[in-house]
PDB file of N, CA, C and O in Angstrom:
ATOM      1  N   MET A   1       0.794  -0.754   0.082  1.00  0.00           N
ATOM      2  CA  MET A   1       0.016   0.003   0.103  1.00  0.00           C
ATOM      3  C   MET A   1       0.846   1.150   0.060  1.00  0.00           C
ATOM      4  O   MET A   1       1.691   1.286   0.944  1.00  0.00           O
ATOM      5  N   PRO A   2       0.692   2.288  -1.152  1.00  0.00           N
ATOM      6  CA  PRO A   2       1.610   3.369  -0.887  1.00  0.00           C
ATOM      7  C   PRO A   2       1.243   4.209   0.437  1.00  0.00           C
ATOM      8  O   PRO A   2       0.190   4.296   1.070  1.00  0.00           O
ATOM      9  N   SER A   3       2.381   4.735   0.597  1.00  0.00           N
ATOM     10  CA  SER A   3       2.131   5.846   2.273  1.00  0.00           C
ATOM     11  C   SER A   3       1.379   6.923   2.226  1.00  0.00           C
ATOM     12  O   SER A   3       1.475   7.722   3.157  1.00  0.00           O
ATOM     13  N   ASP A   4       0.546   7.164   1.235  1.00  0.00           N
ATOM     14  CA  ASP A   4      -0.056   8.462   0.199  1.00  0.00           C
ATOM     15  C   ASP A   4      -1.367   7.970   1.050  1.00  0.00           C
ATOM     16  O   ASP A   4      -1.728   8.819   1.866  1.00  0.00           O
ATOM     17  N   GLU A   5      -2.233   6.653   1.027  1.00  0.00           N
ATOM     18  CA  GLU A   5      -3.095   6.462   1.509  1.00  0.00           C
ATOM     19  C   GLU A   5      -3.660   5.764   2.888  1.00  0.00           C
ATOM     20  O   GLU A   5      -4.707   5.143   3.072  1.00  0.00           O
ATOM     21  N   ILE A   6      -2.518   6.112   3.851  1.00  0.00           N
ATOM     22  CA  ILE A   6      -2.895   5.435   5.186  1.00  0.00           C
ATOM     23  C   ILE A   6      -3.383   6.224   5.403  1.00  0.00           C
ATOM     24  O   ILE A   6      -4.599   6.068   5.295  1.00  0.00           O
ATOM     25  N   MET A   7      -2.964   7.507   5.816  1.00  0.00           N
ATOM     26  CA  MET A   7      -4.234   8.679   6.603  1.00  0.00           C
ATOM     27  C   MET A   7      -5.602   8.543   6.276  1.00  0.00           C
ATOM     28  O   MET A   7      -6.535   8.567   7.078  1.00  0.00           O
ATOM     29  N   GLU A   8      -5.678   8.371   4.801  1.00  0.00           N
ATOM     30  CA  GLU A   8      -7.126   7.968   4.316  1.00  0.00           C
ATOM     31  C   GLU A   8      -7.325   7.253   4.724  1.00  0.00           C
ATOM     32  O   GLU A   8      -7.964   7.423   5.762  1.00  0.00           O
ATOM     33  N   LYS A   9      -7.001   5.855   4.346  1.00  0.00           N
ATOM     34  CA  LYS A   9      -7.558   4.920   5.610  1.00  0.00           C
ATOM     35  C   LYS A   9      -8.080   5.294   6.697  1.00  0.00           C
ATOM     36  O   LYS A   9      -9.285   5.430   6.908  1.00  0.00           O
ATOM     37  N   PHE A  10      -7.102   5.500   7.523  1.00  0.00           N
ATOM     38  CA  PHE A  10      -7.417   5.862   9.014  1.00  0.00           C
ATOM     39  C   PHE A  10      -8.285   6.829   9.050  1.00  0.00           C
ATOM     40  O   PHE A  10      -8.890   6.796  10.122  1.00  0.00           O
ATOM     41  N   HIS A  11      -8.679   7.811   8.264  1.00  0.00           N
ATOM     42  CA  HIS A  11      -9.804   8.575   8.471  1.00  0.00           C
ATOM     43  C   HIS A  11     -11.390   7.789   8.340  1.00  0.00           C
ATOM     44  O   HIS A  11     -12.330   7.889   9.129  1.00  0.00           O
ATOM     45  N   LYS A  12     -11.317   7.066   7.187  1.00  0.00           N
ATOM     46  CA  LYS A  12     -12.614   6.380   6.997  1.00  0.00           C
ATOM     47  C   LYS A  12     -12.486   4.966   8.095  1.00  0.00           C
ATOM     48  O   LYS A  12     -13.069   3.915   7.828  1.00  0.00           O
ATOM     49  N   GLY A  13     -11.865   5.093   9.008  1.00  0.00           N
ATOM     50  CA  GLY A  13     -12.324   3.817   9.676  1.00  0.00           C
ATOM     51  C   GLY A  13     -11.835   2.103   9.207  1.00  0.00           C
ATOM     52  O   GLY A  13     -12.195   0.976   9.547  1.00  0.00           O
ATOM     53  N   THR A  14     -10.696   2.750   8.128  1.00  0.00           N
ATOM     54  CA  THR A  14     -10.417   0.809   7.158  1.00  0.00           C
ATOM     55  C   THR A  14      -9.161   0.365   7.342  1.00  0.00           C
ATOM     56  O   THR A  14      -8.715  -0.726   6.989  1.00  0.00           O
ATOM     57  N   LEU A  15      -8.454   1.459   8.048  1.00  0.00           N
ATOM     58  CA  LEU A  15      -6.292   0.852   8.754  1.00  0.00           C
ATOM     59  C   LEU A  15      -6.440  -0.013   9.655  1.00  0.00           C
ATOM     60  O   LEU A  15      -7.041   0.230  10.701  1.00  0.00           O
ATOM     61  N   HIS A  16      -5.828  -1.328   9.328  1.00  0.00           N
ATOM     62  CA  HIS A  16      -5.687  -2.048   9.871  1.00  0.00           C
ATOM     63  C   HIS A  16      -4.383  -1.885  10.405  1.00  0.00           C
ATOM     64  O   HIS A  16      -3.573  -1.020  10.071  1.00  0.00           O
ATOM     65  N   SER A  17      -4.185  -3.055  11.527  1.00  0.00           N
ATOM     66  CA  SER A  17      -2.887  -3.135  12.344  1.00  0.00           C
ATOM     67  C   SER A  17      -2.306  -4.505  11.834  1.00  0.00           C
ATOM     68  O   SER A  17      -3.178  -5.160  11.262  1.00  0.00           O
ATOM     69  N   GLY A  18      -1.052  -5.135  11.880  1.00  0.00           N
ATOM     70  CA  GLY A  18      -0.610  -6.625  11.337  1.00  0.00           C
ATOM     71  C   GLY A  18      -0.698  -6.425  10.452  1.00  0.00           C
ATOM     72  O   GLY A  18      -0.941  -5.354   9.895  1.00  0.00           O
ATOM     73  N   LYS A  19      -0.441  -7.881   9.889  1.00  0.00           N
ATOM     74  CA  LYS A  19      -0.327  -8.869   8.721  1.00  0.00           C
ATOM     75  C   LYS A  19      -1.743  -9.413   8.709  1.00  0.00           C
ATOM     76  O   LYS A  19      -2.580  -9.413   9.612  1.00  0.00           O
ATOM     77  N   LYS A  20      -1.816  -9.912   7.367  1.00  0.00           N
ATOM     78  CA  LYS A  20      -2.940 -10.664   6.721  1.00  0.00           C
ATOM     79  C   LYS A  20      -2.902 -11.914   7.772  1.00  0.00           C
ATOM     80  O   LYS A  20      -1.772 -11.939   8.259  1.00  0.00           O
ATOM     81  N   VAL A  21      -3.684 -12.918   8.283  1.00  0.00           N
ATOM     82  CA  VAL A  21      -3.232 -13.859   8.606  1.00  0.00           C
ATOM     83  C   VAL A  21      -4.428 -14.645   8.251  1.00  0.00           C
ATOM     84  O   VAL A  21      -5.482 -14.251   8.748  1.00  0.00           O
ATOM     85  N   LYS A  22      -4.484 -16.127   7.158  1.00  0.00           N
ATOM     86  CA  LYS A  22      -5.552 -16.715   7.148  1.00  0.00           C
ATOM     87  C   LYS A  22      -6.187 -17.075   8.705  1.00  0.00           C
ATOM     88  O   LYS A  22      -5.392 -17.567   9.507  1.00  0.00           O
ATOM     89  N   GLY A  23      -7.463 -16.863   9.105  1.00  0.00           N
ATOM     90  CA  GLY A  23      -8.547 -17.659  10.044  1.00  0.00           C
ATOM     91  C   GLY A  23      -8.219 -16.248  11.029  1.00  0.00           C
ATOM     92  O   GLY A  23      -9.124 -16.518  11.818  1.00  0.00           O
ATOM     93  N   LYS A  24      -7.728 -15.163  11.509  1.00  0.00           N
ATOM     94  CA  LYS A  24      -7.391 -14.380  12.384  1.00  0.00           C
ATOM     95  C   LYS A  24      -7.673 -12.671  11.524  1.00  0.00           C
ATOM     96  O   LYS A  24      -7.404 -12.293  10.384  1.00  0.00           O
ATOM     97  N   LYS A  25      -8.243 -12.060  12.560  1.00  0.00           N
ATOM     98  CA  LYS A  25      -9.395 -10.764  12.186  1.00  0.00           C
ATOM     99  C   LYS A  25      -7.983 -10.092  12.533  1.00  0.00           C
ATOM    100  O   LYS A  25      -7.072 -10.530  13.235  1.00  0.00           O
ATOM    101  N   ARG A  26      -8.061  -9.184  11.995  1.00  0.00           N
ATOM    102  CA  ARG A  26      -7.053  -7.613  12.131  1.00  0.00           C
ATOM    103  C   ARG A  26      -7.315  -6.739  12.594  1.00  0.00           C
ATOM    104  O   ARG A  26      -7.595  -5.843  11.799  1.00  0.00           O
ATOM    105  N   LYS A  27      -7.421  -6.336  14.235  1.00  0.00           N
ATOM    106  CA  LYS A  27      -7.441  -4.905  14.493  1.00  0.00           C
ATOM    107  C   LYS A  27      -7.710  -3.451  13.425  1.00  0.00           C
ATOM    108  O   LYS A  27      -6.999  -3.080  12.491  1.00  0.00           O
ATOM    109  N   ILE A  28      -8.604  -3.011  13.795  1.00  0.00           N
ATOM    110  CA  ILE A  28      -8.772  -1.664  13.110  1.00  0.00           C
ATOM    111  C   ILE A  28      -8.187  -0.359  14.307  1.00  0.00           C
ATOM    112  O   ILE A  28      -8.568  -0.160  15.461  1.00  0.00           O
ATOM    113  N   VAL A  29      -7.454   0.153  13.735  1.00  0.00           N
ATOM    114  CA  VAL A  29      -6.436   1.194  14.183  1.00  0.00           C
ATOM    115  C   VAL A  29      -7.123   2.418  14.415  1.00  0.00           C
ATOM    116  O   VAL A  29      -7.255   3.198  13.472  1.00  0.00           O
ATOM    117  N   LYS A  30      -7.613   2.717  15.621  1.00  0.00           N
ATOM    118  CA  LYS A  30      -8.544   3.906  16.209  1.00  0.00           C
ATOM    119  C   LYS A  30      -7.461   5.217  16.605  1.00  0.00           C
ATOM    120  O   LYS A  30      -7.694   6.417  16.455  1.00  0.00           O
ATOM    121  N   ASN A  31      -6.440   4.696  17.056  1.00  0.00           N
ATOM    122  CA  ASN A  31      -5.663   5.948  17.665  1.00  0.00           C
ATOM    123  C   ASN A  31      -4.196   6.872  16.578  1.00  0.00           C
ATOM    124  O   ASN A  31      -3.132   6.482  16.096  1.00  0.00           O
ATOM    125  N   PRO A  32      -4.710   7.796  16.597  1.00  0.00           N
ATOM    126  CA  PRO A  32      -3.828   8.306  15.760  1.00  0.00           C
ATOM    127  C   PRO A  32      -2.239   8.636  15.535  1.00  0.00           C
ATOM    128  O   PRO A  32      -1.687   9.012  14.501  1.00  0.00           O
ATOM    129  N   LYS A  33      -1.547   8.320  17.127  1.00  0.00           N
ATOM    130  CA  LYS A  33      -0.179   7.943  17.156  1.00  0.00           C
ATOM    131  C   LYS A  33      -0.328   6.894  16.467  1.00  0.00           C
ATOM    132  O   LYS A  33      -0.001   7.204  15.322  1.00  0.00           O
ATOM    133  N   GLN A  34      -0.712   5.552  16.507  1.00  0.00           N
ATOM    134  CA  GLN A  34      -0.488   4.399  15.986  1.00  0.00           C
ATOM    135  C   GLN A  34      -0.869   4.608  14.563  1.00  0.00           C
ATOM    136  O   GLN A  34      -0.443   3.857  13.685  1.00  0.00           O
ATOM    137  N   ALA A  35      -1.795   5.779  14.273  1.00  0.00           N
ATOM    138  CA  ALA A  35      -1.508   5.551  12.173  1.00  0.00           C
ATOM    139  C   ALA A  35      -0.239   6.193  12.093  1.00  0.00           C
ATOM    140  O   ALA A  35       0.633   5.707  11.373  1.00  0.00           O
ATOM    141  N   LYS A  36      -0.042   7.216  12.742  1.00  0.00           N
ATOM    142  CA  LYS A  36       1.275   8.221  12.136  1.00  0.00           C
ATOM    143  C   LYS A  36       2.571   7.163  12.467  1.00  0.00           C
ATOM    144  O   LYS A  36       3.515   7.090  11.680  1.00  0.00           O
ATOM    145  N   ALA A  37       2.517   6.367  13.691  1.00  0.00           N
ATOM    146  CA  ALA A  37       3.452   5.278  13.297  1.00  0.00           C
ATOM    147  C   ALA A  37       3.572   4.863  12.300  1.00  0.00           C
ATOM    148  O   ALA A  37       4.492   5.154  11.535  1.00  0.00           O
ATOM    149  N   ILE A  38       2.590   4.017  12.053  1.00  0.00           N
ATOM    150  CA  ILE A  38       2.486   3.288  10.243  1.00  0.00           C
ATOM    151  C   ILE A  38       2.705   4.077   9.501  1.00  0.00           C
ATOM    152  O   ILE A  38       3.079   3.516   8.470  1.00  0.00           O
ATOM    153  N   LEU A  39       2.699   4.994   9.403  1.00  0.00           N
ATOM    154  CA  LEU A  39       2.839   5.785   7.768  1.00  0.00           C
ATOM    155  C   LEU A  39       4.165   6.112   7.825  1.00  0.00           C
ATOM    156  O   LEU A  39       4.630   6.099   6.685  1.00  0.00           O
ATOM    157  N   LEU A  40       5.139   6.457   8.816  1.00  0.00           N
ATOM    158  CA  LEU A  40       6.223   6.387   9.615  1.00  0.00           C
ATOM    159  C   LEU A  40       7.098   5.133   8.802  1.00  0.00           C
ATOM    160  O   LEU A  40       8.055   5.135   8.028  1.00  0.00           O
ATOM    161  N   HIS A  41       6.389   4.266   9.302  1.00  0.00           N
ATOM    162  CA  HIS A  41       7.165   3.240   8.523  1.00  0.00           C
ATOM    163  C   HIS A  41       7.184   2.602   7.243  1.00  0.00           C
ATOM    164  O   HIS A  41       8.075   1.846   6.855  1.00  0.00           O
ATOM    165  N   TYR A  42       5.775   3.067   6.360  1.00  0.00           N
ATOM    166  CA  TYR A  42       5.515   2.828   5.023  1.00  0.00           C
ATOM    167  C   TYR A  42       6.777   3.972   4.580  1.00  0.00           C
ATOM    168  O   TYR A  42       7.513   3.547   3.690  1.00  0.00           O
ATOM    169  N   LEU A  43       7.080   5.281   5.072  1.00  0.00           N
ATOM    170  CA  LEU A  43       7.194   6.192   4.104  1.00  0.00           C
ATOM    171  C   LEU A  43       9.283   5.771   4.124  1.00  0.00           C
ATOM    172  O   LEU A  43      10.011   5.889   3.138  1.00  0.00           O
ATOM    173  N   ARG A  44       9.752   5.292   5.574  1.00  0.00           N
ATOM    174  CA  ARG A  44      10.651   4.738   5.395  1.00  0.00           C
ATOM    175  C   ARG A  44      11.403   4.128   4.674  1.00  0.00           C
ATOM    176  O   ARG A  44      12.565   4.425   4.393  1.00  0.00           O
ATOM    177  N   SER A  45      10.519   2.833   4.169  1.00  0.00           N
ATOM    178  CA  SER A  45      10.433   1.785   3.537  1.00  0.00           C
ATOM    179  C   SER A  45      10.260   1.986   1.897  1.00  0.00           C
ATOM    180  O   SER A  45      10.369   1.060   1.093  1.00  0.00           O
ATOM    181  N   GLU A  46      10.019   3.127   1.608  1.00  0.00           N
ATOM    182  CA  GLU A  46       9.733   2.842   0.203  1.00  0.00           C
ATOM    183  C   GLU A  46      11.145   4.499   0.081  1.00  0.00           C
ATOM    184  O   GLU A  46      11.296   5.354  -0.791  1.00  0.00           O
ATOM    185  N   GLY A  47      11.673   4.317   1.046  1.00  0.00           N
ATOM    186  CA  GLY A  47      13.096   5.803   0.616  1.00  0.00           C
ATOM    187  C   GLY A  47      12.717   6.964   0.852  1.00  0.00           C
ATOM    188  O   GLY A  47      13.590   7.825   0.746  1.00  0.00           O
ATOM    189  N   LYS A  48      11.540   7.343   1.185  1.00  0.00           N
ATOM    190  CA  LYS A  48      11.316   9.289   1.253  1.00  0.00           C
ATOM    191  C   LYS A  48      11.769   9.693   2.411  1.00  0.00           C
ATOM    192  O   LYS A  48      12.021  10.888   2.559  1.00  0.00           O
ATOM    193  N   LEU A  49      11.980   8.690   3.559  1.00  0.00           N
ATOM    194  CA  LEU A  49      12.406   9.282   4.892  1.00  0.00           C
ATOM    195  C   LEU A  49      13.228   8.605   5.299  1.00  0.00           C
ATOM    196  O   LEU A  49      13.388   7.422   4.999  1.00  0.00           O
ATOM    197  N   GLY A  50      13.982   9.349   6.166  1.00  0.00           N
ATOM    198  CA  GLY A  50      15.395   9.008   6.613  1.00  0.00           C
ATOM    199  C   GLY A  50      15.160   7.991   8.070  1.00  0.00           C
ATOM    200  O   GLY A  50      14.273   8.147   8.909  1.00  0.00           O
ATOM    201  N   PRO A  51      16.513   6.660   8.065  1.00  0.00           N
ATOM    202  CA  PRO A  51      16.439   6.262   9.090  1.00  0.00           C
ATOM    203  C   PRO A  51      16.206   6.763  10.545  1.00  0.00           C
ATOM    204  O   PRO A  51      16.925   7.734  10.780  1.00  0.00           O
ATOM    205  N   ARG A  52      15.128   6.260  11.985  1.00  0.00           N
ATOM    206  CA  ARG A  52      15.376   6.683  12.703  1.00  0.00           C
ATOM    207  C   ARG A  52      16.247   6.988  13.412  1.00  0.00           C
ATOM    208  O   ARG A  52      17.285   6.328  13.418  1.00  0.00           O
ATOM    209  N   LYS A  53      16.063   8.170  14.284  1.00  0.00           N
ATOM    210  CA  LYS A  53      17.821   8.805  14.913  1.00  0.00           C
ATOM    211  C   LYS A  53      17.720   7.777  16.742  1.00  0.00           C
ATOM    212  O   LYS A  53      16.868   7.560  17.604  1.00  0.00           O
ATOM    213  N   LYS A  54      18.636   7.568  16.579  1.00  0.00           N
ATOM    214  CA  LYS A  54      18.731   6.836  17.930  1.00  0.00           C
ATOM    215  C   LYS A  54      19.601   7.606  18.792  1.00  0.00           C
ATOM    216  O   LYS A  54      20.764   7.904  18.518  1.00  0.00           O
ATOM    217  N   GLY A  55      18.967   7.918  19.867  1.00  0.00           N
ATOM    218  CA  GLY A  55      18.994   8.893  20.763  1.00  0.00           C
ATOM    219  C   GLY A  55      18.892   8.352  22.910  1.00  0.00           C
ATOM    220  O   GLY A  55      18.946   7.215  23.380  1.00  0.00           O
ATOM    221  N   LYS A  56      18.787   9.301  23.442  1.00  0.00           N
ATOM    222  CA  LYS A  56      17.823   9.171  24.241  1.00  0.00           C
ATOM    223  C   LYS A  56      16.495   9.371  24.385  1.00  0.00           C
ATOM    224  O   LYS A  56      15.903  10.152  23.640  1.00  0.00           O
ATOM    225  N   THR A  57      15.982   8.811  25.188  1.00  0.00           N
ATOM    226  CA  THR A  57      14.281   8.761  24.930  1.00  0.00           C
ATOM    227  C   THR A  57      13.654  10.325  25.690  1.00  0.00           C
ATOM    228  O   THR A  57      14.454  11.116  26.191  1.00  0.00           O
ATOM    229  N   LYS A  58      12.738  10.492  25.683  1.00  0.00           N
ATOM    230  CA  LYS A  58      11.887  11.699  26.249  1.00  0.00           C
ATOM    231  C   LYS A  58      11.499  11.672  27.580  1.00  0.00           C
ATOM    232  O   LYS A  58      11.366  12.600  28.379  1.00  0.00           O
ATOM    233  N   HIS A  59      11.336  10.482  27.707  1.00  0.00           N
ATOM    234  CA  HIS A  59      10.532  10.582  29.118  1.00  0.00           C
ATOM    235  C   HIS A  59      11.457   9.216  29.731  1.00  0.00           C
ATOM    236  O   HIS A  59      12.165   8.588  28.943  1.00  0.00           O
ATOM    237  N   SER A  60      11.382   8.823  31.193  1.00  0.00           N
ATOM    238  CA  SER A  60      11.957   7.846  31.497  1.00  0.00           C
ATOM    239  C   SER A  60      11.374   7.327  31.886  1.00  0.00           C
ATOM    240  O   SER A  60      10.465   7.951  32.434  1.00  0.00           O
ATOM    241  N   ASN A  61      11.299   5.734  31.998  1.00  0.00           N
ATOM    242  CA  ASN A  61       9.943   4.785  32.950  1.00  0.00           C
ATOM    243  C   ASN A  61      10.809   4.572  34.211  1.00  0.00           C
ATOM    244  O   ASN A  61      10.359   3.849  35.099  1.00  0.00           O
ATOM    245  N   LYS A  62      12.198   5.237  34.373  1.00  0.00           N
ATOM    246  CA  LYS A  62      12.225   4.045  36.244  1.00  0.00           C
ATOM    247  C   LYS A  62      11.706   5.684  36.894  1.00  0.00           C
ATOM    248  O   LYS A  62      11.118   6.670  36.451  1.00  0.00           O
ATOM    249  N   LYS A  63      12.342   5.243  38.219  1.00  0.00           N
ATOM    250  CA  LYS A  63      11.287   6.252  39.292  1.00  0.00           C
ATOM    251  C   LYS A  63      12.695   6.568  40.152  1.00  0.00           C
ATOM    252  O   LYS A  63      13.542   5.802  40.611  1.00  0.00           O
ATOM    253  N   ARG A  64      12.617   7.510  40.162  1.00  0.00           N
ATOM    254  CA  ARG A  64      13.941   8.425  40.785  1.00  0.00           C
ATOM    255  C   ARG A  64      13.705   8.464  42.227  1.00  0.00           C
ATOM    256  O   ARG A  64      12.783   9.197  42.584  1.00  0.00           O
ATOM    257  N   VAL A  65      14.328   7.844  43.106  1.00  0.00           N
ATOM    258  CA  VAL A  65      14.844   7.611  44.504  1.00  0.00           C
ATOM    259  C   VAL A  65      15.579   8.991  45.385  1.00  0.00           C
ATOM    260  O   VAL A  65      16.725   9.428  45.279  1.00  0.00           O
ATOM    261  N   SER A  66      14.613   9.394  46.139  1.00  0.00           N
ATOM    262  CA  SER A  66      15.218  10.624  46.615  1.00  0.00           C
ATOM    263  C   SER A  66      15.938   9.924  48.142  1.00  0.00           C
ATOM    264  O   SER A  66      15.559   8.890  48.691  1.00  0.00           O
ATOM    265  N   ALA A  67      16.963  10.754  48.551  1.00  0.00           N
ATOM    266  CA  ALA A  67      17.613  10.340  49.484  1.00  0.00           C
ATOM    267  C   ALA A  67      17.062  11.566  50.460  1.00  0.00           C
ATOM    268  O   ALA A  67      17.090  12.786  50.297  1.00  0.00           O
ATOM    269  N   LYS A  68      16.437  10.562  51.779  1.00  0.00           N
ATOM    270  CA  LYS A  68      16.280  10.909  52.639  1.00  0.00           C
ATOM    271  C   LYS A  68      16.964  11.441  54.032  1.00  0.00           C
ATOM    272  O   LYS A  68      17.539  10.651  54.780  1.00  0.00           O
ATOM    273  N   LYS A  69      16.864  12.753  54.306  1.00  0.00           N
ATOM    274  CA  LYS A  69      17.941  12.809  55.346  1.00  0.00           C
ATOM    275  C   LYS A  69      16.965  13.030  57.061  1.00  0.00           C
ATOM    276  O   LYS A  69      17.587  13.110  58.120  1.00  0.00           O
TER     277      LYS A  69
END
C-alpha cells in the first residue's frame, strides 16, 4: 500500500494493524499516534524518509529515589 493512502484509510476507519493471517481478524487502528507510526514505517520503506534517530528518550520509565535526611 502506498504511503499516501495510510491517513485516508485511517480517517475512513479501514486501516488495520498487523499482517493478514488466514483465519485471524486484524484490529482496526483507532489511535492517531499508531496511524502516524504506520505512516512513518511506510515512508521509510519507500525511501522517502531517513532512518530513525538513535538517542536518549524523552521520558524515562525509571522512578527516581530521593535520599531522605
